[in-house]
N, C-alpha and C positions, 0 to 999 in steps of 0.2 A: 292840835295842841297836845293831846294825850300821846300820840305817836312820837312827837318830838321829844317829850319828856322821857318816854321809854328808850328812845334811841340814845339820849344823853346818858341814861343809866347804864346801858350796854357799853357805850364808849368808855365810860369811867371805869367799869368793872374790868374790861379788857385791858385798859391802860395800866391799872393797878397790877393785874396778873402779869403783864409783860415786864413792868418795871421791877417787880418783886417787892420793893418797899418804896413808898413815896409819901407825899404830903398833900394836903388840900390845895396849898398854894401852887405846888408844881402841877397838879392836875389842871387847875384853872388856866395856868399859863400855857401849858403844852397843848391843851385841847381847845383853847380859845373860848372858854366858858366863863360866865360871870361867877363871882364868888358866892352869891346867894344860891345860884343854880347848883354849883358844886357842893355846897354845904348841905343842901336839902337832899340831893341824891346820895351823897356819902352817908348821911344819917339813916336813910332808908335801907341802904345796903348793909349797914352795921346792924340795924334792927332785924333784918332778914337773916342774919348770920352768914352773909356772903363775904363781908369785909370785917376785919378785926383791927382794933387799935392796939398797938404794942410798943411801948417805950416812946422815946423821943427821936424825932428825925433830925439829921444834921442841919445846923443852921449857920448862916454867915454872920449872925448877930442878933441880939434881942432874944425874946422868948422862943424856946425851941418848940416846933410844931409836933403834934402827935404823929407817929409813924403809922401808916396804913398798909395793910397787906391783905391778900385774899386768904380766907380761912382754908386751911389745908384739909379740913374734915368734911367739906361739903360734897365731895365726889372725887372719883378717880377715872382714869382712862388707861386701858392696856394697849400695848403695841406688840405686834408680832412681825418679825422680818423673816421671810422664808428664802433660803438660798439653796444652792445645789447640795451643800454639805451640812448646813446648820439651821437650827431654829433659834432666834434671839427674841427674848421676852423683855418688856419694859413696863413698869407700872409708874404712872405719873399722877400727881395730885393737881388740884386746880390752880396752884401757884406755878404750874409748869415745872415743878421740881421732880426729878427722878427719885422715886421711893425705893425701887428695887430693880435689878436686872439679872438676867440669866441667859447664858449661851450654851446650847447643847449641840454636839456633833451628831446629827441624824441625816443621812443621805435622803434627798427628796425622791419620792415616788408618786406618780399620779395614780394612786390606789386608794380605795376606801379605808383600808387599814392605816395608811399613812395619816389621813385626815382625822381618823378616830384617835390615833396617837397624839396628834396635834392638840385635839381637844382635851385629852387626859393631861398632857404636859402643861397646858395653860392652867387647868384647875390646880395642879400640883404647885405651879409657880405662885398663883394667887394665895394659896393656903400657906406656903412658906413665907410669903410677904406679910402674912397676918391679915389678909383681906378675904372675907367670906364671899365677896361678890355682890353684896347688897348695894353698895354705892358705886359699882362699875357702870359708867354711862355708856360705854361701848368699847369695842376692840377694833383697832386699825390693823389691817393686814398689808404689809409691804411686799411687793413681788417684783422680781427682775424681769421686766418685759413690757409689752404694750398692753395696757389695761383698759377695758371698757367698764368704767366705774358705774355707769347707769345700769347696765345689764349684768354686772358682777361676773365678768368673764375675763380671763387671762387670754388675750387673743393670740399672742405669740411670745415665747421666751426661748431665746437661744441658750441662755444660761441653764435653764431647766430642761431644755430639749422637748418642749411640748407646745401645742397649739390648741386654741379653742377649749380651754378648761373652764367649766362652769363652777362658780363658788356660790351658787344660789341657795344651797342647803346648809351653808356653814353655821347659821344661827342654831340649828338643831344640834350640831356637834360641839359648839363652844358655849352655847347658852346665853349669848349676849347679842345685842345689835352690833353690826360690824360694817366696815367700809374698806374698799380696796384702793390701793394707790401704787404707782410705780415707785421702785426703790430709790431712784436718783431724785425724783421730786420730793419724796418723803425726807430724804437726808438734807436736801436743800431747805425745806421748811425748818428742819431742826437747826441748821447752821446759820440761816440767813434771815429768818423772820424777826422783824424788829430792828434789823441792822439799818442804820441811817444811811449807809453807803450802798451804791450799786455794786453787784458782784456777780461773778460767774462761778458756778460750782462744777468741778470736774470729778466725776465718780470713776474710780479705778477699781472696779470689781470684776466679776466673771466676764462682764462685758464693759466697755468704756462708754459712759454716757454723761449726762450732766443736766444742768438747769441754768437759766438766765434770770437773775433777780434784779428787776428794774423798778425804781420808785415804789418800794415797799410791796411789790407783788411779783409773782412768777410770770415771765413772758412765755406763753405757750405756743406762739406761732399761729399762722393762719390755718394750718392743717394739724395742729397739736403734735408737731414733730420737732419742736425746737430742742436744742441741747443735745442733738445726736452727734456729739463731738467725736465719737468713736469711728465715724465713717467719713471724716475728713481724710483725704489722701495725703500722706506725708512721705511716701516713697513710690515714685512712678514705677509701675511694673513690679512692685514689691510682693511681699507675702500675700497669699490668698486670704481673703476675709470671708466669713460665713455669709455675708450679704451678697457675694458674687463678684465683688470688685477685688482689686489687688492694691496693696500698699496702704490700706486703711490704718488709722491710729489703733484701732481695736486689735489688729494683728501684732502690734508691737508693745502696747501699753496695758493690756488687760492683765488681771491677776493670774490668769491661766498661763501666761508666758513664763511666770516665775514658779508657780506651784506645780507645773508639769514636771519640774526638775526634782521635786521632793514628794512624789506619790500623792499629789493633789493636796498637799499640806503647806499652806502659806506660812504658818508660824514656824514650821521646820525649815523653810527656805531662809527666813531671816535669822534663825539660830545658826545655821551653817554659814550664812554670809558673815555674821559677826565673828564666827570662829575662823574665818579666812579660807573657807573652802574655795579652791580656784575656779571651779565650774560656776558656782554661785556668784563669785566676785566678778567674773567676766560677763555673766548674764546681766547682773545688776548695772554694770558700767554701760552696757548697750541699752538697757531699759531706760536709764536716766538720760542718755543721749537723745532718744526719741521723745521721751517725756518733755525734755527741754524745748524741743521743736513745737510740740503741742501747746505748751504753756505760752511760749513766745507768740504763736499764732493767735491764741485767745486774747492775749494782752494787746496785740496790734488791732484786732477786730473790735474789741469792746472798751479798751482803755479804762479798765476798772480793776478792782481786786479780783484775784483768782484764788479760790479755796479748793484744796485737794482733799478728797474724801474717798469713800469706798473702802474695800478691804486693804488695798495697798496704802491708801491715804492714812489709815490708822497706824501705820508704821513709819510714816514719812518724816516726822518732826526732826529726828536726829540727822536726817540726810538732807535737810533743806539747804545748808550752806553749800554742799557739793552740787546740788541741783541748781542753786542760784548761780554758781560760777559757769555752769554749762549754758544756762539761759542767756547770760550776758554776752556769750559768744554770738548769739543770734539776734539780740536786741540792742540796737545802737541808739535808741531813743530815750531809754530810762537810765538814770544814774545808778540805780540799784534794783533789788527785787523785793523791796519792802511791801509791795502790793501782794506778795505771795504768802499764803499761810495754810496751815492744815486745819481741818475741822476739829472743834473741841469735843465732840461727842464720839469720835473714833468709830469703833465697830458697832456701837448701838445707835448710830445716827438715824438710820432708816426706821428702826423700831420706835425710837423716840418721836421722830417727826410725824409719823402717821397717827400718833395720839392727839396731836394738837388740834386737829379738826373737831374732835369731840369736846375738847376744852372750850373752843370758840363757840360751838353749837350750844353748850350749856349757858353761856352768857347771853346768847340771843333768846333764851327762854325767859329771861327776867322780865317782870312786869312792873 
C-alpha cells in the first residue's frame, strides 16, 4: 500500500513536470486516479515544496482550477554535448525548462588536458548562469558513438576518431555525478519524450544515426543497435563508408559532406549557400536528393512522423518545402509531407536531452 502511494506521487510529479502547467482534474483524468488520491498527493507535493500553485488554470466553464507546476528552485541538471569541434552546455530546471545554454568551439582531443578544460568550462558556464552548483543533481554527457553506459566507456566513435575511451574519472574533473548517453538517443529524448505520437528521429550530424520512439519509449532493438539509419544502403556500389560498405546514407547525408567544403565549418557552409555560392548550391541540391530518399524509406518502413535533427537538422526548417517536393517524387502513398518536421531544440537537443534522466531520477526519490 505504501509503495502504491509513493508510485502515485512519482507519477503525478512527473506528469506535472512534463505538462508544465496543469490542474488536479487533468491529473486525475489523464493518470486514471481518483480525485481523493490526486488531492492528497498534490497537497503533500505542495507542502514538500516540489509543486507550487500559481494562478488559475484555463477552464471550459465554472470556477477556474488552481494551476499547478513544478517548483523551479528545487534542483537543476546540466547537460554537456561533446562533438568533434564543439562543447555545448545546457542548464535545466525541474520543470524541464532550459535556463541557460552555451556553445563553444573547441576541437576534441582524447587528452587529460582536454577533459580538464571541459571541467573548467562547465564550472564557468554554471557560474555565468548564476548557479553555484549546490542544487545540481547531476551532469549528463552526450557522445557521438557507441556508449557502454554501465561501465562509462565510449566504445567507438567515428566522429571523434577514438575507441575504448574511459570516462570513469569524470566526476573528479567536473565535480558532480554524471551519466553517459549516445548523442542521437539524447536528442531523441529531448524531441520526442512525452510526444503522444510514434516518431522516428533522424540525426544528421558528423555521422548519420537516429532513434525510434514507439508507445512513449525508445525502441533499442535486440542488440541495442536500432536507429543506425546511416548504414542503410541508398546507392548500390556508391561512395565508401567508414563502416566498410559502399553507398551508405552516412556517406551522402552526414554533416561532413557539407562542412568539408568550408574548412569544417557548417555555419559557414549555410552562409555561403544563402549567398548563392555555386559550389555550395550544387552540393546542397545533391544532399537534399539523397536525404529525400532516406526520409521516404523511413516513412515507408515506420509509417509515422519523421523528425530531422543533428547539426544539419538545426538548419533545415527553411528548406523543408524544397525537401518535401523531392520526397514526394519517391513517395506515392502520402498526399503531402506533413509528417516531416525539424526538432525544436536545434543544436542544443543532445545536451538538453541528456539532462532529462536526472530530472526523472529526482522524482523517483520522492517519498
